[in-house]
DRENMAR-619645 format. One record per residue: residue number from 1; residue in three letters; x negated, y, z negated of N, C-alpha, C, CB in turn. Coordinates in nm, 3 decimals. Last residue first. Glycine has a CB too. Example, Ala and Ser with C-alpha at 12.3 -4.5 7.8 and 13.67 -1.06 7.14 Angstrom:
BEGIN
+-----+---------+---------+---------+---------+---------+---------+---------+---------+---------+---------+---------+---------+---------+
! num ! residuo !     n_X !     n_Y !     n_Z !    ca_X !    ca_Y !    ca_Z !     c_X !     c_Y !     c_Z !    cb_X !    cb_Y !    cb_Z !
+-----+---------+---------+---------+---------+---------+---------+---------+---------+---------+---------+---------+---------+---------+
!   2 !     SER !  -1.285 !  -0.225 !  -0.708 !  -1.367 !  -0.106 !  -0.714 !  -1.290 !   0.003 !  -0.787 !  -1.408 !  -0.060 !  -0.572 !
!   1 !     ALA !  -1.319 !  -0.569 !  -0.780 !  -1.230 !  -0.450 !  -0.780 !  -1.320 !  -0.330 !  -0.780 !  -1.131 !  -0.447 !  -0.905 !
+-----+---------+---------+---------+---------+---------+---------+---------+---------+---------+---------+---------+---------+---------+
REM end
This chain:
BEGIN
+-----+---------+---------+---------+---------+---------+---------+---------+---------+---------+---------+---------+---------+---------+
! num ! residuo !     n_X !     n_Y !     n_Z !    ca_X !    ca_Y !    ca_Z !     c_X !     c_Y !     c_Z !    cb_X !    cb_Y !    cb_Z !
+-----+---------+---------+---------+---------+---------+---------+---------+---------+---------+---------+---------+---------+---------+
!  69 !     UNK !   1.604 !  -0.480 !   1.217 !   1.662 !  -0.516 !   1.347 !   1.810 !  -0.541 !   1.334 !   1.593 !  -0.639 !   1.405 !
!  68 !     UNK !   1.494 !  -0.194 !   1.039 !   1.546 !  -0.331 !   1.038 !   1.614 !  -0.358 !   1.171 !   1.645 !  -0.353 !   0.920 !
!  67 !     UNK !   1.205 !  -0.003 !   1.127 !   1.350 !  -0.016 !   1.114 !   1.389 !  -0.163 !   1.109 !   1.421 !   0.054 !   1.230 !
!  66 !     UNK !   0.939 !   0.136 !   0.992 !   0.977 !   0.008 !   1.052 !   1.123 !  -0.012 !   1.022 !   0.889 !  -0.111 !   0.997 !
!  65 !     UNK !   0.790 !   0.438 !   1.049 !   0.906 !   0.376 !   0.987 !   0.937 !   0.248 !   1.064 !   1.030 !   0.472 !   0.986 !
!  64 !     UNK !   0.488 !   0.594 !   0.977 !   0.556 !   0.500 !   1.067 !   0.671 !   0.436 !   0.990 !   0.456 !   0.391 !   1.122 !
!  63 !     UNK !   0.297 !   0.887 !   0.965 !   0.406 !   0.811 !   0.904 !   0.471 !   0.722 !   1.010 !   0.512 !   0.906 !   0.841 !
!  62 !     UNK !   0.123 !   1.053 !   1.086 !   0.064 !   0.940 !   1.014 !   0.169 !   0.852 !   0.948 !  -0.033 !   0.990 !   0.908 !
!  61 !     UNK !   0.266 !   1.263 !   1.185 !   0.220 !   1.163 !   1.282 !   0.158 !   1.041 !   1.214 !   0.119 !   1.226 !   1.377 !
!  60 !     UNK !   0.304 !   1.443 !   0.978 !   0.410 !   1.347 !   1.007 !   0.370 !   1.240 !   1.107 !   0.530 !   1.419 !   1.058 !
!  59 !     UNK !   0.081 !   1.525 !   0.747 !   0.085 !   1.510 !   0.891 !   0.190 !   1.404 !   0.924 !  -0.056 !   1.472 !   0.949 !
!  58 !     UNK !  -0.001 !   1.741 !   0.483 !   0.094 !   1.645 !   0.537 !   0.087 !   1.644 !   0.689 !   0.237 !   1.677 !   0.491 !
!  57 !     UNK !  -0.089 !   1.884 !   0.187 !  -0.145 !   1.835 !   0.312 !  -0.055 !   1.723 !   0.362 !  -0.292 !   1.785 !   0.294 !
!  56 !     UNK !   0.123 !   2.140 !   0.053 !   0.067 !   2.004 !   0.050 !   0.011 !   1.969 !   0.187 !   0.175 !   1.901 !   0.008 !
!  55 !     UNK !   0.244 !   2.382 !   0.086 !   0.126 !   2.377 !   0.001 !   0.062 !   2.241 !  -0.009 !   0.162 !   2.423 !  -0.134 !
!  54 !     UNK !   0.443 !   2.319 !   0.271 !   0.480 !   2.365 !   0.136 !   0.363 !   2.353 !   0.040 !   0.598 !   2.286 !   0.084 !
!  53 !     UNK !   0.201 !   2.167 !   0.442 !   0.346 !   2.171 !   0.438 !   0.385 !   2.203 !   0.295 !   0.410 !   2.037 !   0.488 !
!  52 !     UNK !  -0.076 !   2.181 !   0.654 !  -0.020 !   2.219 !   0.524 !   0.130 !   2.228 !   0.537 !  -0.079 !   2.355 !   0.475 !
!  51 !     UNK !  -0.300 !   1.955 !   0.817 !  -0.175 !   2.030 !   0.814 !  -0.140 !   2.068 !   0.670 !  -0.060 !   1.948 !   0.877 !
!  50 !     UNK !  -0.578 !   1.873 !   0.783 !  -0.515 !   1.886 !   0.913 !  -0.390 !   1.973 !   0.912 !  -0.480 !   1.750 !   0.965 !
!  49 !     UNK !  -0.725 !   1.819 !   0.556 !  -0.723 !   1.956 !   0.604 !  -0.649 !   1.976 !   0.735 !  -0.860 !   2.004 !   0.620 !
!  48 !     UNK !  -0.822 !   1.488 !   0.635 !  -0.810 !   1.596 !   0.536 !  -0.814 !   1.734 !   0.602 !  -0.922 !   1.585 !   0.431 !
!  47 !     UNK !  -0.631 !   1.289 !   0.829 !  -0.754 !   1.367 !   0.835 !  -0.739 !   1.483 !   0.737 !  -0.783 !   1.418 !   0.980 !
!  46 !     UNK !  -0.496 !   0.974 !   0.708 !  -0.494 !   1.100 !   0.783 !  -0.630 !   1.165 !   0.785 !  -0.391 !   1.195 !   0.725 !
!  45 !     UNK !  -0.382 !   0.638 !   0.722 !  -0.480 !   0.739 !   0.678 !  -0.476 !   0.862 !   0.768 !  -0.623 !   0.680 !   0.678 !
!  44 !     UNK !  -0.022 !   0.591 !   0.728 !  -0.156 !   0.565 !   0.778 !  -0.253 !   0.671 !   0.727 !  -0.158 !   0.561 !   0.933 !
!  43 !     UNK !   0.233 !   0.457 !   0.564 !   0.160 !   0.584 !   0.571 !   0.016 !   0.551 !   0.608 !   0.167 !   0.663 !   0.434 !
!  42 !     UNK !   0.533 !   0.303 !   0.645 !   0.387 !   0.287 !   0.640 !   0.324 !   0.425 !   0.655 !   0.335 !   0.189 !   0.752 !
!  41 !     UNK !   0.820 !   0.170 !   0.516 !   0.759 !   0.296 !   0.557 !   0.609 !   0.281 !   0.537 !   0.816 !   0.419 !   0.475 !
!  40 !     UNK !   1.045 !  -0.090 !   0.614 !   0.923 !  -0.046 !   0.547 !   0.880 !   0.090 !   0.602 !   0.810 !  -0.150 !   0.566 !
!  39 !     UNK !   1.314 !  -0.115 !   0.693 !   1.243 !  -0.230 !   0.640 !   1.123 !  -0.185 !   0.559 !   1.199 !  -0.323 !   0.754 !
!  38 !     UNK !   1.612 !   0.068 !   0.681 !   1.466 !   0.074 !   0.685 !   1.406 !  -0.051 !   0.621 !   1.414 !   0.200 !   0.613 !
!  37 !     UNK !   1.892 !   0.027 !   0.653 !   1.834 !   0.063 !   0.781 !   1.683 !   0.048 !   0.792 !   1.870 !   0.201 !   0.812 !
!  36 !     UNK !   1.969 !  -0.035 !   0.394 !   2.032 !  -0.106 !   0.505 !   1.956 !  -0.088 !   0.636 !   2.175 !  -0.060 !   0.523 !
!  35 !     UNK !   1.826 !   0.149 !   0.245 !   1.796 !   0.008 !   0.230 !   1.856 !  -0.077 !   0.341 !   1.845 !  -0.041 !   0.097 !
!  34 !     UNK !   1.966 !   0.379 !   0.315 !   1.828 !   0.364 !   0.361 !   1.785 !   0.218 !   0.351 !   1.732 !   0.454 !   0.278 !
!  33 !     UNK !   2.201 !   0.319 !   0.176 !   2.205 !   0.332 !   0.322 !   2.064 !   0.317 !   0.378 !   2.265 !   0.469 !   0.364 !
!  32 !     UNK !   2.109 !   0.324 !  -0.090 !   2.167 !   0.202 !  -0.034 !   2.168 !   0.206 !   0.118 !   2.309 !   0.182 !  -0.086 !
!  31 !     UNK !   2.030 !   0.593 !  -0.115 !   1.933 !   0.485 !  -0.135 !   1.983 !   0.355 !  -0.072 !   1.906 !   0.463 !  -0.286 !
!  30 !     UNK !   2.277 !   0.719 !  -0.082 !   2.170 !   0.742 !   0.015 !   2.066 !   0.630 !   0.007 !   2.103 !   0.879 !  -0.011 !
!  29 !     UNK !   2.406 !   0.628 !  -0.314 !   2.460 !   0.593 !  -0.183 !   2.353 !   0.610 !  -0.076 !   2.583 !   0.680 !  -0.149 !
!  28 !     UNK !   2.244 !   0.748 !  -0.512 !   2.258 !   0.602 !  -0.506 !   2.309 !   0.557 !  -0.370 !   2.353 !   0.554 !  -0.616 !
!  27 !     UNK !   2.287 !   1.019 !  -0.461 !   2.154 !   0.964 !  -0.441 !   2.159 !   0.811 !  -0.432 !   2.061 !   1.008 !  -0.556 !
!  26 !     UNK !   2.598 !   1.084 !  -0.284 !   2.517 !   1.066 !  -0.405 !   2.381 !   1.005 !  -0.371 !   2.592 !   0.976 !  -0.506 !
!  25 !     UNK !   2.658 !   1.325 !  -0.018 !   2.658 !   1.190 !  -0.075 !   2.569 !   1.183 !  -0.199 !   2.612 !   1.088 !   0.030 !
!  24 !     UNK !   2.643 !   1.561 !   0.117 !   2.729 !   1.558 !  -0.001 !   2.730 !   1.423 !  -0.072 !   2.870 !   1.595 !   0.037 !
!  23 !     UNK !   2.466 !   1.503 !   0.329 !   2.440 !   1.616 !   0.240 !   2.520 !   1.608 !   0.110 !   2.473 !   1.746 !   0.312 !
!  22 !     UNK !   2.586 !   1.285 !   0.472 !   2.461 !   1.269 !   0.397 !   2.443 !   1.379 !   0.292 !   2.342 !   1.269 !   0.492 !
!  21 !     UNK !   2.795 !   1.313 !   0.642 !   2.828 !   1.293 !   0.501 !   2.704 !   1.288 !   0.412 !   2.907 !   1.165 !   0.484 !
!  20 !     UNK !   2.673 !   1.350 !   0.893 !   2.774 !   1.445 !   0.847 !   2.802 !   1.432 !   0.697 !   2.902 !   1.426 !   0.925 !
!  19 !     UNK !   2.508 !   1.129 !   0.930 !   2.447 !   1.262 !   0.920 !   2.545 !   1.365 !   0.862 !   2.398 !   1.310 !   1.059 !
!  18 !     UNK !   2.686 !   0.928 !   0.979 !   2.618 !   0.930 !   0.849 !   2.558 !   1.069 !   0.825 !   2.508 !   0.821 !   0.842 !
!  17 !     UNK !   2.979 !   1.052 !   1.140 !   2.841 !   1.007 !   1.146 !   2.780 !   1.016 !   1.005 !   2.758 !   1.092 !   1.248 !
!  16 !     UNK !   3.313 !   0.930 !   1.087 !   3.211 !   1.035 !   1.081 !   3.073 !   0.972 !   1.095 !   3.222 !   1.116 !   0.949 !
!  15 !     UNK !   3.490 !   0.724 !   1.068 !   3.522 !   0.829 !   1.164 !   3.422 !   0.945 !   1.163 !   3.660 !   0.882 !   1.136 !
!  14 !     UNK !   3.384 !   0.554 !   0.878 !   3.428 !   0.498 !   1.006 !   3.448 !   0.607 !   1.111 !   3.557 !   0.420 !   0.986 !
!  13 !     UNK !   3.103 !   0.581 !   0.668 !   3.225 !   0.641 !   0.720 !   3.259 !   0.588 !   0.858 !   3.211 !   0.792 !   0.726 !
!  12 !     UNK !   3.005 !   0.318 !   0.460 !   2.971 !   0.400 !   0.576 !   3.100 !   0.455 !   0.637 !   2.890 !   0.319 !   0.681 !
!  11 !     UNK !   3.081 !   0.143 !   0.268 !   3.099 !   0.285 !   0.238 !   3.063 !   0.376 !   0.354 !   3.018 !   0.322 !   0.117 !
!  10 !     UNK !   3.006 !  -0.103 !   0.354 !   3.149 !  -0.075 !   0.352 !   3.178 !   0.072 !   0.323 !   3.219 !  -0.162 !   0.248 !
!   9 !     UNK !   2.733 !  -0.079 !   0.314 !   2.783 !  -0.090 !   0.452 !   2.932 !  -0.060 !   0.456 !   2.755 !  -0.231 !   0.509 !
!   8 !     UNK !   2.726 !  -0.080 !   0.037 !   2.688 !   0.042 !   0.108 !   2.740 !   0.038 !   0.251 !   2.535 !   0.060 !   0.107 !
!   7 !     UNK !   2.801 !  -0.347 !  -0.007 !   2.885 !  -0.239 !  -0.059 !   2.854 !  -0.108 !   0.014 !   2.863 !  -0.221 !  -0.212 !
!   6 !     UNK !   2.587 !  -0.479 !   0.098 !   2.717 !  -0.495 !   0.164 !   2.814 !  -0.387 !   0.118 !   2.776 !  -0.635 !   0.135 !
!   5 !     UNK !   2.391 !  -0.392 !  -0.085 !   2.379 !  -0.360 !   0.057 !   2.512 !  -0.375 !   0.129 !   2.274 !  -0.448 !   0.122 !
!   4 !     UNK !   2.488 !  -0.497 !  -0.329 !   2.473 !  -0.352 !  -0.312 !   2.465 !  -0.314 !  -0.165 !   2.348 !  -0.303 !  -0.386 !
!   3 !     UNK !   2.475 !  -0.771 !  -0.275 !   2.604 !  -0.708 !  -0.305 !   2.595 !  -0.559 !  -0.281 !   2.647 !  -0.737 !  -0.450 !
!   2 !     UNK !   2.201 !  -0.805 !  -0.248 !   2.287 !  -0.832 !  -0.133 !   2.424 !  -0.768 !  -0.153 !   2.302 !  -0.983 !  -0.110 !
!   1 !     UNK !   2.120 !  -0.743 !  -0.508 !   2.077 !  -0.657 !  -0.398 !   2.166 !  -0.678 !  -0.276 !   1.929 !  -0.683 !  -0.363 !
+-----+---------+---------+---------+---------+---------+---------+---------+---------+---------+---------+---------+---------+---------+
REM end
C-alpha cells in the first residue's frame, strides 16, 4: 500500500491541476489519488424523503470527508 501511494504521488501532474487530468485518468489512478488525500468518508443518518437525486434519496449535507493532514 505504501508503494502504491508513493507511486500515485509521483504520478500527480507537475504542471496541471488534478482536476484537469481527472476525467481522462484510469480508475486505479483515481483510487490511488483519493487514498493519498482522504482519511475517511462518514455518512451521517439522514431524514427519509428529504432529497431525490437521480431517483435516489440523497442529502450531501449528511456526508463528511475527513482529509488527511
